[in-house]
PyMOL CGO cylinders between C-alpha atoms (Angstrom):
from pymol import cmd
from pymol.cgo import CYLINDER

trace = [
    CYLINDER, 188.04, -145.13, 207.02, 188.98, -144.66, 203.26, 0.3, 1, 1, 1, 1, 1, 1,
    CYLINDER, 188.98, -144.66, 203.26, 185.36, -145.11, 202.42, 0.3, 1, 1, 1, 1, 1, 1,
    CYLINDER, 185.36, -145.11, 202.42, 184.30, -142.51, 204.94, 0.3, 1, 1, 1, 1, 1, 1,
    CYLINDER, 184.30, -142.51, 204.94, 186.64, -140.03, 203.35, 0.3, 1, 1, 1, 1, 1, 1,
    CYLINDER, 186.64, -140.03, 203.35, 185.28, -140.68, 199.91, 0.3, 1, 1, 1, 1, 1, 1,
    CYLINDER, 185.28, -140.68, 199.91, 181.71, -140.30, 201.16, 0.3, 1, 1, 1, 1, 1, 1,
    CYLINDER, 181.71, -140.30, 201.16, 182.52, -137.01, 202.80, 0.3, 1, 1, 1, 1, 1, 1,
    CYLINDER, 182.52, -137.01, 202.80, 184.21, -135.91, 199.65, 0.3, 1, 1, 1, 1, 1, 1,
    CYLINDER, 184.21, -135.91, 199.65, 181.17, -136.83, 197.46, 0.3, 1, 1, 1, 1, 1, 1,
    CYLINDER, 181.17, -136.83, 197.46, 178.92, -135.36, 200.00, 0.3, 1, 1, 1, 1, 1, 1,
    CYLINDER, 178.92, -135.36, 200.00, 180.89, -131.93, 199.65, 0.3, 1, 1, 1, 1, 1, 1,
    CYLINDER, 180.89, -131.93, 199.65, 181.38, -132.14, 195.76, 0.3, 1, 1, 1, 1, 1, 1,
    CYLINDER, 181.38, -132.14, 195.76, 177.53, -132.56, 195.10, 0.3, 1, 1, 1, 1, 1, 1,
    CYLINDER, 177.53, -132.56, 195.10, 176.45, -129.03, 196.35, 0.3, 1, 1, 1, 1, 1, 1,
    CYLINDER, 176.45, -129.03, 196.35, 179.63, -127.50, 195.14, 0.3, 1, 1, 1, 1, 1, 1,
    CYLINDER, 179.63, -127.50, 195.14, 178.95, -128.60, 191.64, 0.3, 1, 1, 1, 1, 1, 1,
    CYLINDER, 178.95, -128.60, 191.64, 175.38, -127.65, 191.77, 0.3, 1, 1, 1, 1, 1, 1,
    CYLINDER, 175.38, -127.65, 191.77, 176.31, -124.18, 193.03, 0.3, 1, 1, 1, 1, 1, 1,
    CYLINDER, 176.31, -124.18, 193.03, 178.97, -124.00, 190.23, 0.3, 1, 1, 1, 1, 1, 1,
    CYLINDER, 178.97, -124.00, 190.23, 176.52, -125.13, 187.60, 0.3, 1, 1, 1, 1, 1, 1,
    CYLINDER, 176.52, -125.13, 187.60, 173.83, -122.69, 188.61, 0.3, 1, 1, 1, 1, 1, 1,
    CYLINDER, 173.83, -122.69, 188.61, 176.67, -119.82, 188.73, 0.3, 1, 1, 1, 1, 1, 1,
    CYLINDER, 176.67, -119.82, 188.73, 177.79, -120.60, 185.15, 0.3, 1, 1, 1, 1, 1, 1,
    CYLINDER, 177.79, -120.60, 185.15, 174.32, -120.76, 183.91, 0.3, 1, 1, 1, 1, 1, 1,
    CYLINDER, 174.32, -120.76, 183.91, 173.54, -117.27, 185.29, 0.3, 1, 1, 1, 1, 1, 1,
    CYLINDER, 173.54, -117.27, 185.29, 176.71, -115.88, 184.11, 0.3, 1, 1, 1, 1, 1, 1,
    CYLINDER, 176.71, -115.88, 184.11, 175.96, -116.97, 180.60, 0.3, 1, 1, 1, 1, 1, 1,
    CYLINDER, 175.96, -116.97, 180.60, 172.55, -115.43, 180.65, 0.3, 1, 1, 1, 1, 1, 1,
    CYLINDER, 172.55, -115.43, 180.65, 173.93, -112.32, 182.13, 0.3, 1, 1, 1, 1, 1, 1,
    CYLINDER, 173.93, -112.32, 182.13, 176.65, -112.08, 179.54, 0.3, 1, 1, 1, 1, 1, 1,
    CYLINDER, 176.65, -112.08, 179.54, 174.19, -112.77, 176.75, 0.3, 1, 1, 1, 1, 1, 1,
    CYLINDER, 174.19, -112.77, 176.75, 171.86, -110.06, 177.90, 0.3, 1, 1, 1, 1, 1, 1,
    CYLINDER, 171.86, -110.06, 177.90, 174.55, -107.69, 178.22, 0.3, 1, 1, 1, 1, 1, 1,
    CYLINDER, 174.55, -107.69, 178.22, 175.59, -108.42, 174.72, 0.3, 1, 1, 1, 1, 1, 1,
    CYLINDER, 175.59, -108.42, 174.72, 172.01, -107.90, 173.54, 0.3, 1, 1, 1, 1, 1, 1,
    CYLINDER, 172.01, -107.90, 173.54, 171.71, -104.53, 175.16, 0.3, 1, 1, 1, 1, 1, 1,
    CYLINDER, 171.71, -104.53, 175.16, 175.02, -103.39, 173.66, 0.3, 1, 1, 1, 1, 1, 1,
    CYLINDER, 175.02, -103.39, 173.66, 173.79, -104.37, 170.25, 0.3, 1, 1, 1, 1, 1, 1,
    CYLINDER, 173.79, -104.37, 170.25, 170.61, -102.21, 170.76, 0.3, 1, 1, 1, 1, 1, 1,
    CYLINDER, 170.61, -102.21, 170.76, 172.71, -99.38, 171.84, 0.3, 1, 1, 1, 1, 1, 1,
    CYLINDER, 172.71, -99.38, 171.84, 174.93, -99.75, 168.93, 0.3, 1, 1, 1, 1, 1, 1,
    CYLINDER, 174.93, -99.75, 168.93, 171.93, -99.84, 166.43, 0.3, 1, 1, 1, 1, 1, 1,
    CYLINDER, 171.93, -99.84, 166.43, 170.33, -96.69, 167.99, 0.3, 1, 1, 1, 1, 1, 1,
    CYLINDER, 170.33, -96.69, 167.99, 173.74, -94.77, 167.68, 0.3, 1, 1, 1, 1, 1, 1,
    CYLINDER, 173.74, -94.77, 167.68, 173.96, -95.86, 164.12, 0.3, 1, 1, 1, 1, 1, 1,
    CYLINDER, 173.96, -95.86, 164.12, 170.55, -94.62, 163.32, 0.3, 1, 1, 1, 1, 1, 1,
    CYLINDER, 170.55, -94.62, 163.32, 171.33, -91.36, 165.13, 0.3, 1, 1, 1, 1, 1, 1,
    CYLINDER, 171.33, -91.36, 165.13, 174.68, -91.15, 162.96, 0.3, 1, 1, 1, 1, 1, 1,
    CYLINDER, 174.68, -91.15, 162.96, 172.89, -91.56, 159.64, 0.3, 1, 1, 1, 1, 1, 1,
    CYLINDER, 172.89, -91.56, 159.64, 170.14, -88.93, 160.61, 0.3, 1, 1, 1, 1, 1, 1,
    CYLINDER, 170.14, -88.93, 160.61, 173.08, -86.37, 161.64, 0.3, 1, 1, 1, 1, 1, 1,
    CYLINDER, 173.08, -86.37, 161.64, 175.07, -87.12, 158.53, 0.3, 1, 1, 1, 1, 1, 1,
    CYLINDER, 175.07, -87.12, 158.53, 171.85, -86.53, 156.35, 0.3, 1, 1, 1, 1, 1, 1,
    CYLINDER, 171.85, -86.53, 156.35, 171.42, -83.24, 158.21, 0.3, 1, 1, 1, 1, 1, 1,
    CYLINDER, 171.42, -83.24, 158.21, 175.09, -82.37, 157.70, 0.3, 1, 1, 1, 1, 1, 1,
    CYLINDER, 175.09, -82.37, 157.70, 174.56, -82.90, 154.07, 0.3, 1, 1, 1, 1, 1, 1,
    CYLINDER, 174.56, -82.90, 154.07, 171.47, -80.93, 153.90, 0.3, 1, 1, 1, 1, 1, 1,
    CYLINDER, 171.47, -80.93, 153.90, 173.04, -78.07, 155.75, 0.3, 1, 1, 1, 1, 1, 1,
    CYLINDER, 173.04, -78.07, 155.75, 176.15, -78.11, 153.49, 0.3, 1, 1, 1, 1, 1, 1,
    CYLINDER, 176.15, -78.11, 153.49, 173.95, -77.92, 150.49, 0.3, 1, 1, 1, 1, 1, 1,
    CYLINDER, 173.95, -77.92, 150.49, 171.96, -74.89, 151.91, 0.3, 1, 1, 1, 1, 1, 1,
    CYLINDER, 171.96, -74.89, 151.91, 175.30, -73.22, 152.82, 0.3, 1, 1, 1, 1, 1, 1,
    CYLINDER, 175.30, -73.22, 152.82, 176.51, -73.83, 149.26, 0.3, 1, 1, 1, 1, 1, 1,
    CYLINDER, 176.51, -73.83, 149.26, 173.20, -72.36, 148.03, 0.3, 1, 1, 1, 1, 1, 1,
    CYLINDER, 173.20, -72.36, 148.03, 173.36, -69.19, 150.08, 0.3, 1, 1, 1, 1, 1, 1,
    CYLINDER, 173.36, -69.19, 150.08, 176.95, -68.62, 149.46, 0.3, 1, 1, 1, 1, 1, 1,
    CYLINDER, 176.95, -68.62, 149.46, 176.74, -69.18, 145.63, 0.3, 1, 1, 1, 1, 1, 1,
    CYLINDER, 176.74, -69.18, 145.63, 177.86, -66.27, 143.33, 0.3, 1, 1, 1, 1, 1, 1,
    CYLINDER, 177.86, -66.27, 143.33, 174.68, -66.46, 141.31, 0.3, 1, 1, 1, 1, 1, 1,
    CYLINDER, 174.68, -66.46, 141.31, 172.52, -65.80, 144.33, 0.3, 1, 1, 1, 1, 1, 1,
    CYLINDER, 172.52, -65.80, 144.33, 174.60, -62.65, 145.28, 0.3, 1, 1, 1, 1, 1, 1,
    CYLINDER, 174.60, -62.65, 145.28, 173.94, -61.44, 141.59, 0.3, 1, 1, 1, 1, 1, 1,
    CYLINDER, 173.94, -61.44, 141.59, 170.40, -62.16, 141.70, 0.3, 1, 1, 1, 1, 1, 1,
    CYLINDER, 170.40, -62.16, 141.70, 169.89, -60.26, 144.98, 0.3, 1, 1, 1, 1, 1, 1,
    CYLINDER, 169.89, -60.26, 144.98, 172.06, -57.46, 143.56, 0.3, 1, 1, 1, 1, 1, 1,
    CYLINDER, 172.06, -57.46, 143.56, 170.10, -57.23, 140.26, 0.3, 1, 1, 1, 1, 1, 1,
    CYLINDER, 170.10, -57.23, 140.26, 166.68, -57.43, 141.96, 0.3, 1, 1, 1, 1, 1, 1,
    CYLINDER, 166.68, -57.43, 141.96, 167.24, -54.89, 144.64, 0.3, 1, 1, 1, 1, 1, 1,
    CYLINDER, 167.24, -54.89, 144.64, 165.39, -56.85, 147.33, 0.3, 1, 1, 1, 1, 1, 1,
    CYLINDER, 165.39, -56.85, 147.33, 167.87, -56.09, 150.06, 0.3, 1, 1, 1, 1, 1, 1,
    CYLINDER, 167.87, -56.09, 150.06, 168.17, -52.50, 151.11, 0.3, 1, 1, 1, 1, 1, 1,
    CYLINDER, 168.17, -52.50, 151.11, 167.30, -51.17, 147.64, 0.3, 1, 1, 1, 1, 1, 1,
    CYLINDER, 167.30, -51.17, 147.64, 169.87, -53.38, 145.93, 0.3, 1, 1, 1, 1, 1, 1,
    CYLINDER, 169.87, -53.38, 145.93, 173.53, -53.19, 145.36, 0.3, 1, 1, 1, 1, 1, 1,
    CYLINDER, 173.53, -53.19, 145.36, 175.25, -50.73, 143.25, 0.3, 1, 1, 1, 1, 1, 1,
    CYLINDER, 175.25, -50.73, 143.25, 178.95, -50.42, 142.25, 0.3, 1, 1, 1, 1, 1, 1,
    CYLINDER, 178.95, -50.42, 142.25, 180.45, -47.22, 143.89, 0.3, 1, 1, 1, 1, 1, 1,
    CYLINDER, 180.45, -47.22, 143.89, 181.51, -44.23, 141.82, 0.3, 1, 1, 1, 1, 1, 1,
    CYLINDER, 181.51, -44.23, 141.82, 185.28, -43.62, 141.91, 0.3, 1, 1, 1, 1, 1, 1,
    CYLINDER, 185.28, -43.62, 141.91, 184.73, -40.34, 143.74, 0.3, 1, 1, 1, 1, 1, 1,
    CYLINDER, 184.73, -40.34, 143.74, 182.98, -42.11, 146.62, 0.3, 1, 1, 1, 1, 1, 1,
    CYLINDER, 182.98, -42.11, 146.62, 185.80, -44.77, 147.28, 0.3, 1, 1, 1, 1, 1, 1,
    CYLINDER, 185.80, -44.77, 147.28, 187.75, -44.23, 150.43, 0.3, 1, 1, 1, 1, 1, 1,
    CYLINDER, 187.75, -44.23, 150.43, 191.12, -45.86, 150.82, 0.3, 1, 1, 1, 1, 1, 1,
    CYLINDER, 191.12, -45.86, 150.82, 192.38, -46.73, 154.09, 0.3, 1, 1, 1, 1, 1, 1,
    CYLINDER, 192.38, -46.73, 154.09, 196.12, -47.38, 154.57, 0.3, 1, 1, 1, 1, 1, 1,
    CYLINDER, 196.12, -47.38, 154.57, 197.00, -49.77, 157.44, 0.3, 1, 1, 1, 1, 1, 1,
    CYLINDER, 197.00, -49.77, 157.44, 198.87, -48.01, 160.14, 0.3, 1, 1, 1, 1, 1, 1,
    CYLINDER, 198.87, -48.01, 160.14, 202.05, -49.54, 161.69, 0.3, 1, 1, 1, 1, 1, 1,
    CYLINDER, 202.05, -49.54, 161.69, 201.72, -50.50, 165.28, 0.3, 1, 1, 1, 1, 1, 1,
    CYLINDER, 201.72, -50.50, 165.28, 199.77, -48.17, 167.37, 0.3, 1, 1, 1, 1, 1, 1,
    CYLINDER, 199.77, -48.17, 167.37, 199.23, -45.26, 165.03, 0.3, 1, 1, 1, 1, 1, 1,
    CYLINDER, 199.23, -45.26, 165.03, 195.82, -44.47, 163.72, 0.3, 1, 1, 1, 1, 1, 1,
    CYLINDER, 195.82, -44.47, 163.72, 194.40, -45.27, 160.30, 0.3, 1, 1, 1, 1, 1, 1,
    CYLINDER, 194.40, -45.27, 160.30, 194.81, -42.84, 157.37, 0.3, 1, 1, 1, 1, 1, 1,
    CYLINDER, 194.81, -42.84, 157.37, 191.99, -42.34, 154.97, 0.3, 1, 1, 1, 1, 1, 1,
    CYLINDER, 191.99, -42.34, 154.97, 191.77, -40.36, 151.78, 0.3, 1, 1, 1, 1, 1, 1,
    CYLINDER, 191.77, -40.36, 151.78, 189.73, -40.08, 148.74, 0.3, 1, 1, 1, 1, 1, 1,
    CYLINDER, 189.73, -40.08, 148.74, 192.54, -40.51, 146.47, 0.3, 1, 1, 1, 1, 1, 1,
    CYLINDER, 192.54, -40.51, 146.47, 194.68, -43.47, 146.06, 0.3, 1, 1, 1, 1, 1, 1,
    CYLINDER, 194.68, -43.47, 146.06, 198.41, -43.08, 147.17, 0.3, 1, 1, 1, 1, 1, 1,
]
cmd.load_cgo(trace, "trace")
């Protein structure tokens, strides 16, 4: 009777062990493939990040170039934009006082 129990136990353990072995092999392969796909995703995101950082630096340089004082002076002296810039005469200057709350703004040619 003890021999029969051992035979039954061995008979049951063989298929269970085969199933567990196959399950563990497939799970290891699945985990490895997931890891590799994550590495590819991270690599592509890092490439995208470097491209965006380069674009950001280029845009910052363009902005600095466009906002430079030398550029404004060059445009003002060359007269390329709307006939150029000119300093206003003292007679043509209009001073606007800021009104309190909901009052209208006051404008005058003389400074008070």
